[in-house]
N, C-alpha and C positions, 0 to 999 in steps of 0.2 A: 575493532572496526570503528573508525571515526564517523561522526555524524556532522555533516557540513552545517554551519551556522544558518544558512539559508533555509534548511529544512525546518529548523526550530522556529525561525521568524515567520515563514509561510504558514506553519501549523498554528501558531499563535494568532496570526491574522485571520485564518479560517475560523478559529474558535471565537475570537472577539468581534470581528467585523463582518464575518460571513461573506467576504469578498470572493470566495471560491466555493464551488459546489463540492469539489473533491481535489485531492492531491495524490499523484502517483509518484512513488519514490523508487529508486533503484540503487544498486551498488555499482560504483564505477571508480576505478583506481583506488581501491581499498577504503572508500568512504561512501556513506549514503548521501545521495544527492536527489534533488527534485527532478523528476522525469517530465511531469506534465501538471499544469494547473488547470482545473476545469472551471470554466466561467459560470456565472450565476444561472445562465439559461441552459446549460448543458444538462443532460438527463442521465439516468442510470445506464441506459444503452450506450451513451457517449463514454461513460466511465469504463464499462466493460470492453468497448471497442478499442480503448487506448492500451489494453494489455497486449504484450507480444504473445504470439501463439505458443511459443516453446521456451519461454524464459520465465524466470521467477520474479515475483513481486513481493514487496515487503509487507505493507500494511495488512493486506488480507492473507499474507503468507501463502500465496498461490504458487504451488510447486508442481508443474506438470510432470507427468511420468517421463516425458521425452527430454527433460532437462538433465544436464550432466550431473553426476553424483557429487563432484567436488563443489559445484555451485550450490547444490541443495544444502550441503553441509555448511558452506559459508553463510548462506541466508538463515539457516536454522540457528546457527550460533550467534548471529548478529541481531536477531529479532528481539530478544529480551532487552538488550541494551538500548536498542532503538526505541522500544516502547517506553522505557524509563526516561529517555531524553525528551519525549513528547508527552508531557504530563496531560492527562485528560482523555486518553483513549478509553472508550466505554466498553467495547467488546472486540473480540478477535474471531475471525472466521478463517479456517484453513480449508483450502480446496485444491484439488489436483486438476480439475477441469471446470469449464464454465457452468456445467449443469449443477455443480455443487455450490454455486454462489448466485443462484437466481434471486431476483428481487423478493420473492416470497420467503426464501430462506433468510435473507438479510433482515427483512421486516420481523420475522419470527424471533430472531436473535436480539434485535434492537429493542423490542417492546415486551 
């Protein structure tokens, strides 16, 4: 699975300049692409609201039970390469529904 250059550039921009609050990535046409850039004023609720209800997301590896098995396998096999491409990811959170990624859980993992 290829990682689009824009993913790396936006991630570096997030790390260095803090221009974004968050980035949501997805797999499209056999490569990882940027789905959404969260502006500096956006909140954690804005972040979670940007997730599709029944699709898989990469960075937090959210894989809802309603997702197709094939897509779960594609995302699972792509996750490690994607993390290697984006140097500096501090922690990983895997969740199958929003209750498993509450702000309290994220804070507990991050600190």
